[in-house]
N, C-alpha and C positions, 0 to 999 in steps of 0.2 A: 507493502499500498503505499501510494507517495506522501512523503512526510509534507507538513506545510511547517513554516517557519519565519517567524517573524524578527526581521534585523531592524533594530532600534540603532540609528548612526547619526553623532553630530554633526558631522558635514557630510555633505556629497557634491559631487562635480556641480559646476564649474569650480565650490568653495575646493581650495586646493588643503594639501596634507595626508597624513599616511591613513588617518579613519576614512576618507575620501574616495582614497583609490582602493581599499580592500574594501568599502561598501559596495562599490561598482562591479568590482571583481567577481565577490559573492553572489551579487546579482546575476549576473550573466552566468557565470560558470555551474553553480550550483542544479539551476534544473534539468541539464545535461546530466547530472549526477542522482536525479532521482529525489530531489529537494524542492519544494514550489517555496517559492520567495516571496515576501510581500515587505517591503521598505516603509519603514517610519523616522520623517527625516525631521530634526528637529529645528532644521533653517525654516520650515513652515510655522511656526510659534514664534520665533525667535523677535519679532516684531514686539510681543508682547511684552507687558512690565514683568520685572525677575518671578515673583513669587506665581502669577498668576500663569505664565508661559509652562510654569513646570506642570500645573493642574492641566493646563489645558494638553498637555504632550503625554500624560499620563491616562487622559481619556481616549486620545488616538491608541496607543499600545493596547488599551486593555479591550480598546473596540476589534483592534487586528487578531488579538490572542485568542479572542473567544472561538474564532473560525481556525485559529492553527494549535497545533500542536506544542511548540516551544518560540524559545524569546531568547535572540543573540542579541544582549548590547553592547558595543562597540567603545563604552567606556564605563567605569564605576560609578561617575556622581551625576554629569550633567542629563546623560539620555539614563544610566544604571539604576538611578534613584528612582526614578518615575517606572521603571520597567520592571524593576524589583519588585514594587507596589503590586504595580498589573501580576505578573505573575504569581503574586501570595492571594491577590483576590480569586483571580480564573484557574487558579489550582492549575497552573501550566508550568515544567521546569524553566529555569533563569541558567542561560550561561551568558558569563560575561568576558569580554577582552580587555586587559591592562598591558598597557603601550607604557605606563610611567606612573610614577604615583604623582599625582595631581596635586594634592597637599603641598607636597615637598616642593612643585613647580610656582604654586601661588605663594605659600610662602616665602620662598626667594625674587618673586615680582612685586608681591604687595603689603610684605609683614614682614619684611627688616629679620628673615630667617635667613645665615651666610653659611651654615653647614653644606657638608656635600651630603649627596643622598645617601651613600653610605654609612657616613656619619648621624645624619636625619633618622633614619629607621631605628637607630638607637635610641633617642632621644625620648626623654620621660616629659620634659617640660618643654609645650612649645606656645606660642601666641593663641589665643583661644579661638580665632576664627581658623588657625591653623588645624587647631586642634577637633575642633568639628566638624572638617574635610576630611581628617583621616580615619574619625569616626564613620562619618557616611562611606567614604571607599571600602572601608573594613567591613562596615556591615556587609555592604551590598556581595561582596565578595566571599565573607564568611553564608550567605542566604542561598550562593549560586549553587548549583548541581556539578557545575565545573567551570574552572576558570581556565582560559587561553591566553597565555604568555608569549612574544616573539623571542626569547631569548634564554637559554639558560640562567643569565644573570638576572635577568626580571623573574624568573622564577624563585633567584632568592631571597630578592626583594620582598615580593610578596609574601615569601613563607615569612618575613619578620615583621608583617604587618599579624601573626597570627594563625595563618592559613593554611591548612594541613597539604604537606607537599602530594599525597595521595590523588586532593584535588585537582591539580597544577599541571599544565598540558604545554608543554611547548612544540609549537608549530609556527614556524618559518615563516617570515611573510614574503607572500609571492612578491618580486618588483616586474612585471611586464613591461617592456620600453617600447612605446609610442615612437612614430617618427618624429625624427627631433625638426623643430622649427628654423627659427631663424636669430642668428647674433645681434644684439640690438647693436646700431650703429656705433654709440659713445663706447660699447667695449671693444667692437673691432678693431676700432682709432687707437688704441691702446698700445705703447710699445711693448714689443717680447722681450724676453720671455714672460708670458703670461699666468699669475697663481690668482685662481678662483675660490674662494670661501661661498660656503651657501647654506641658510638656515632662516631662523627667527632670530631676531636681532636681540637675543636676551641675556642674561649675564652668562649663562655658563655654556654659552656656545662661546665664549671667550676671543671674539673677532678682533677685538685691540690688541690680543698678540698676533695676530695675523697679519695684523695693520705693522706692530716694530718688526717682527720679523721681514716683511719685505722692504722696512726703512733701514734694518743693519743690512740685507743684500744689497742695497744700494749704495749705502757707505762703502761695503767694501766695493763698490764700480760694478756690481750685476744692474746692468738696467732695468729691473724687472719694475714691473707693475702688478696690480690689485684689483680684480673686479668683485664684488660682494653683491649676492644676490638673495634677496630677502626683505621682510619688512618686520619692524617691531619697535618696541619702547626705548632705544637703546641708540635709535639712529641717530637724532642730533649729536647727541655726546661723542659718538664713532665718527661720523661726518668729520664732527670740528678735530677730531686725533688725527683722521687720514691725512686732512687739510694741511695740518702744521708737519706731519709727517714725511707725506711723499710729495707735496704739491699740487700737481696736476697729474699724477701717474696712477690715478683711482678713479672708478667708477661705483656707487651706489645703484644700484639696478632698481631697488625697489621688488615688488612683488611682481613675477613675470607668469607669463603661462606658460605650464609646465612642459611644454613642446619647448620654446625660447630657453626654458634653463637647461634643458637636456643639450642643447645648442652649445649654449657655454660651457657646458661641460666638455664636451666632447672638443672642445676648441681647445680647452686650457693646456699649459705644459706642465703644471700640478696643480692638482687638487687639494684642498684642505679641510679638514675636517678638526677643530681644535678644542672641542667642546670636553668639558668636566663631567659629564654626563650623556648618556647615550643609552639607547633601551635596545633597539636594532632599528639603526639608520637606513630609510629607504635611498636619502641622497647617497650614502655610501656605496652600497652594491647599486645604484644606478652609476656612479663613477666609473666603478670596476668594470660595468657590461660595456660601459662606453670606452673601454682603455684608457681612460684617464689615469697617469699618475698619480698616484693617491698619497697622500701622508697623515694617519688618523692620529689621535690618543687611544693609549691604551685603557680604556676605561668600558664600563659597561659592556654590552654587545659586540664590541667594536673588533675584538681579538677572536670572537665567534667569528666573522665575517671577511675580515683580512689577516693573511698569516704577513710576518714581519719576515722580509727581505726576499718573499715567494711573489704575494700578488701587491704589495705596496710596504711602504714601511711603517711600522708604528714608534713612537715617541710617548714620553711622560708627559702628563697633564701638567698644564700652568708652566712648562718648561719653553720659552721663549729661546734662550739659546739652541737648546735643541732643536725646537720647528726652524730658527735659523741655519743649522748645520745640516739639516734633512733637505731642506729647501735648496742650499745649494749644490748638495751633493744629487740630486736629479736634475738641478736644472742646468747642469757642467757637464752630465753624464748620459750621452744621448744612448749608446747601448742599454746603460740601467733604466731608460725608460722605455725602450723597445721592448724590454727583456718583461717590464713588469707590465704593460699595457697588455700583452701577447697572454702572459699568465692571468689579470685580470680578467679578462673577458671568459675566461676559462672557466675559473673561479666564481664566478657569477650567474651558472648555470645551476650551480646548488637551489637556487630559490626561484624555482620553478613554477610556475600558476598551477599545473597538474600537481604536482606534489602537496603544494597546500592546499588545494581542494579537498582531493582525496583523504587528507589527514584531517580533514574539519569533518568530512562528512562521518570519517568513522566514529569521530567522537559525538558529534550528533545524533548518530543512529545508536550507538552507546549509551548513550542518556536517556534517548526516547525508549530504549528496550530496561534498563534500568528502573525510568519509571513507571511503566505500565506492568511490572514485574509487583511493585511496590503496591500499585493500586489494586491487583487483583487478589 
């Protein structure tokens, strides 16, 4: 019998981000594997006032779930809490996907938390608002029949919330590549070699370290330039820093269409992911698939994606000197760039759409069978 699944998603194309890409991949791929899908998109209620939007979203999920067998929430807070309540009301199983620690992210951006994620999950005392968000995500994960995480690193993080490990399933995200778009003219005009970094402009991405590393290269006589793809609350500060450090040898593109982001990654001489936290970075996998010579920090899920010296280079987080040295090594050594590029493309094949869909179907089927046995 065909299983019917409700997917509660915080983002959906043309919105950008991992959940948007993942939601569409499930919507398009699961029906071919025996699971009928109905999406409930948070974007449809986002225009409403805060509390009202979550109540309205709960009602939409509940309505869809009445004619379905289970609900998959693609985060544990914004859509996770309404989906959790709807699942309980409808007596249907809940599966939650956790791609990061929302309480920690909000704490870093809004509530003065300075700890790393690994430190944060061990902290007992945190700001009240952060404690509330921590309680919500832990409650939703504890209520779920299964929790999907995209890396072994995030499995350890969610286990630190107090969620039993046997409830946690690692399923690597699929990162299918669409056709690359166009490199923005401002990026194309930058002098070579071109260093690219991309992501949300938030503190833990440490874009300032990339700016400083490129500035250090220029001080050494390497006429490198920098393209920063992405938007976020740190843009004004980072733009001022780049202006002081790099003169005219930089561009902040803001948010680009995904295809154009891929075009910039494909055009780079070195791609840098300098964050102090990553669950499982889609951008990192896309950079590998495009054959971009890649330098990433040895944090979170990055070492599960990239093997140091094989398909990229790993450096310690927060070490601008190490980043500068790695960039100098990659940019000065064409045979190294060629080798890294070739091996990166082969490495990225691990993150195939079929592998992700097959593992997801197996998990959902298991949850459905377990719940039907409990009800019989």
